[in-house]
N, C-alpha and C positions, 0 to 999 in steps of 0.2 A: 592813541595807537596801542596795538598789542606788540610789545617788545619782548622777544625771546633772547635770553642770554645763554650761550653755549659755553659751559664750564667743564672742568674735569669731573668733579663730583661735589655735590652740595656739602657734604660733611667736611670737605677739605677747604671750603671757602671760609674767610675770616671777615670780621666787621671792618677791619682796616684796609681791605683790598679795594683797589680802584673799581672793580666790578661791582662790589657792594655799594660803594658811593654812588655810582651811576644808576644802579637799580633803585636805590632809595630816592634819589632826586627825581628819577622818572616817575616813580610811584606818587610822589608828592605833586607832580604836575598832572596827575590824573590818568596816567597810562596803566594798562594792564601788564603785569610782569609774569613771564614764564621763565623758569630755570630748567635747563636741559643738560643732563650729564652726557658724557661721550657715549655711554652705553644705552641711552634712552631712546634712540631713533627706531622707527618702525616703518617698513615698506609694505604696503597692502596693494601692490599693483601700481601701474603708472599713473593712475588717477588719484591715488591716496598715499602720500608720503607725509609722515609726521613724527611726533615724539611723545613719550610719556613724560609729562611736565609737572613740576610743582608750580602752582598758580597763586599769585597774589592779586586779588581784585582791588580796583581803585577805591572801593568803599571800605576796605579794611583799614583799621587804624594801626599804624606803626610809628613810634615816636622817634626812632633813630636806627642806625645801621645794625646795632646789636639785636633790636627787636625784629628787624626785617629778617635777619638770618635765622633767628629762633623760630619765627613764624613759618618760614619756608621749610626748615628741617622737620617741622611737625606735620607738614602737608602730605597727604596721600597723592601719589602721582595719578594724573589723568591724561588719557590720550588726546592730543590736539592735532588736527590736520594742519599741515603747513600753510594751507590757504588762509587759515585764521591768523597767521603771523604776519604782521605788517613789516617788521624788521627782525631779522635773525642776526644777532651780534655775536661774532665769534670771539670768545674771551677765555680760551683755555691755553694752558702751557703744554706744548707737545712733548716736552722733556719728562714731565712728571710721571707719565704712564709708559715711558719708553721701555722699561724693563719688565714691570709687572703686567702690563696690558699692551703689548706691542702692536696689537691690531686696532686699538681704540682710536688713536688720532687720525690715521689714514682713512679709516672707514667713516668716521664722523665727517671728515672733509668731503668725502664722496657724497654723503647725504646732503651736506650743505650745497654742493654743486647741483644736485637734483632739485633742491628747494629753490635755488636761484632760478633755475629753468622754468619753474612753475610761476615765477613772477614776484616772489618775495625779495625785498631788498636785503642782501646779505652783506654785512660789514665784518671784516674786509672781504674783498672779492675772493671767493674760494678758488676760482680758476687760477688766479695768480698766487694765492697762498701755497699752492702746490709747489711753486718755484721757491718759496720762502720758508720752507720747513726747518732750515738751519741757517748758519751764518754765511753760507756760500752765496746767499742772495745779495750780499754787499758787493760781490764781484761784478754784478750787472751795472754798477754805477761808475761814474768817472774815476779814472785812476788818481786824479789829483786830490781826491778827498779820502782815498783809502790808504791805510798803513801798508807797508810791505808785508806780504803774507805768503805762506806756503801751507797747503792743505795736503795731508799725506797720512800714511800709517807706517812709513818707513823711518827707522832710526837714522839711517845714513842721510836721508833728505834733511832731517832736523839738524844733524851735525853740520852739513854743508851750509844750511841757512844761517846757523849760528856763526860760522866762520866768516860769513859775509857781512855781519853786523859790527858796529863799532864797539858795543859793550855787552848788551843783554837782550833777551827776547822774552816774550810771554808765550806760554803754552797753555792751551785749554781745549776742551772738546769742541768739535765742529757743531755738534748738536748738544748744546748745554745751556743752562740758565742759572741765575741766582748765585753766581760766583763759585760753583762747585768744581773742584779739580782744576783750578787756575793756579799756574805756577810761574814765578819769575826765575829765569835762568841766566846766570852771568857766565861770560866766556871762560873765566878761569875757575869755575866751580862745576865740573862735569861728572863728579864721582857718582851722582845719582841720576844722571841723565837717562841712561837706558831704562832704568826702573820707572822713571817718571813717564817716559814715552809709552812703556808697556801698560802702565795704569790707565792712562788716558785712552790709548788705542784699544783697550780691552772691549769697550762698548761702541767703537766706531772710529770715524776719522778724527784726526788731530789737527788743530789749527795753530800754527806758529806765526807770531806777529812781532814786528819790530817794537821795541820798547820806546815809547815817546816820553821824553823828559817832562813834558807838561803834565803827565799823569800824576806827578807828585802833588798837584793841586786838585786831584780827583777828576771826575768827569762830569759833564753836564747832560742831564736828561732833558731833552727839548721836544715839545709836543707839536705835531702838525695835525690839522684837520682839513681834509679835502685838498691837500697839497699846499696849504697855507699855515703859517705859524698861528697857534691858538693864542690870542692876545685879548686881554680885558683891561680897560682903563689904562692902556699903554704899557701894561705889564705882561711880558711873555710868559706863557706857561712853561716853566723850566725849574730845575732843581740842580744845584751843585752838590754832588755826592762825594764826600771826602772820606777816604779810608782811615781806619784806626792806625795809630803808630805801629809800625812793624808788619802791616798787612797791605797787600797790593790790591785787594778787592774793595771797591767802593759801594757795593750793593748794600742798601739800607738794612735788609734783614740779615746781612752778614756782619753788622756792626758799624757800617758806614754812617756818617753823620750828614743830615740834609741841611744845606744852607741855601740862602737866596743866591741865585746866579746872576752874574753881571753879563748881560747880553750886549755885545758890541757889533760893529759892522762886519768884523772878521767872521764871527759866528754866523751872522745872517747870510753872509756871502757863501759860506760852506753849506748852509741849509738850502740856499737857492739852487745849488747845483744838483740836488736830488729831488726837489719838490715836484718838478714837472713829471718825471717818470713815476713817482709815487702816485700822483693823481691819475696818470694814464693807466697805471696798474690797478686802479680801484682800491688803493690802500688809503682808506678814508681816515682812520685814526692811527697815528704812528708815533712811536717814541724813538728819537735818535739819541745815541750815546756819543758825545763829542768830547774829544781830547785835543786841545790846541786847534789846529785847522783840519783835523782828520775826524772822520766818523768811524767809530770802532764797531758799532752794531746798529742795525735797523730793526727795531722791535715792532712786529706787525701782528702778532697774535694777541698778546695780553699786556701791552705796556702799562706799567704801574707807576706809582709816585705822584699821581695827579692830586691826591689829597694833600701831600706835602707841599706841592707847588702852590696850591690855593692858600694853605695856612701861612706859608712864608711870605707870599705876596699880598695877602689880605683880600683876595678876590675869589669869586665862585666860578671856577673854570668848568666844573661839571654841568652847571646850568647853561652856560654859554654853549657848550658842546651839544647838549640836548636841544637847545633852541635851533642850532644849525641843522640837526637831524630833522626836527619838525619842519623846517622850511624846505629842506631837500625832499622829504617825503611828500609834502604838499605839491611840490613841483612835479615829482614823478607821477603822482596820482592824476594830475591834470593833463598828462601827455596822452 
């Protein structure tokens, strides 16, 4: 297959990223790899939509993820019509370009919608990703799996929400990622509350969430493929991300530690309550962030930590994921 990965920018990609792992494994399986940046699309009339891509041919030798990225960075971009792409895999972070290139994410998503209409399989479905460009997407799912939440830009709304909680709340940007601007606020420590709200609301809406005591044990990143848990040899693709002492953020690149996750019936029951809608929405590859019996976030653009999950559990989840894509693509082609 010809698999195109839609990323922010090639020079911002790292060898440790899940996208790089997937691209490397796909290349090793004989697939042709295209890397497309958010600014690389081109519309030449309704019969020609494509992108200027960095291309890695199946015949080229790359020994590991580092060599793959070095190879791609050295490539000169070539225009590729979308009809030559069997799969367009959306793997960018909408937050990264929110300030410096506010036009990039939304426009790229529109191009992905056009490419889908031409018949290319786009992962995840761009028509539904429009609804999922920020954390508000979680509110489409059952109340039982969602923490108590207020979304606002009003300081008074935050104060009222805090007064309704037993102890403390979490404040973070509605459109955010990577643990940036995430704050824990206790009821009796309000001296910086107004400034905190102003900092977060400066770039958009603010999300206030109840604090879950189970968060002291970190959160679990749990992967779904086509609405089902990704599982190999009886081991679920998951990571328990534990925060550093004195930090409320469990994001691995913010210093959080990755540990093997203990997946029990309670977690599987929580997952089951969102899986049908995710499949219905065409959210083929998803990362859920779970604390206790609640889902804190649904990651549908570029869920990471698949490499950590594989290393901790001693299995190859990336290959299992690609095998599922190959089966799905074959079935789609036969229709």
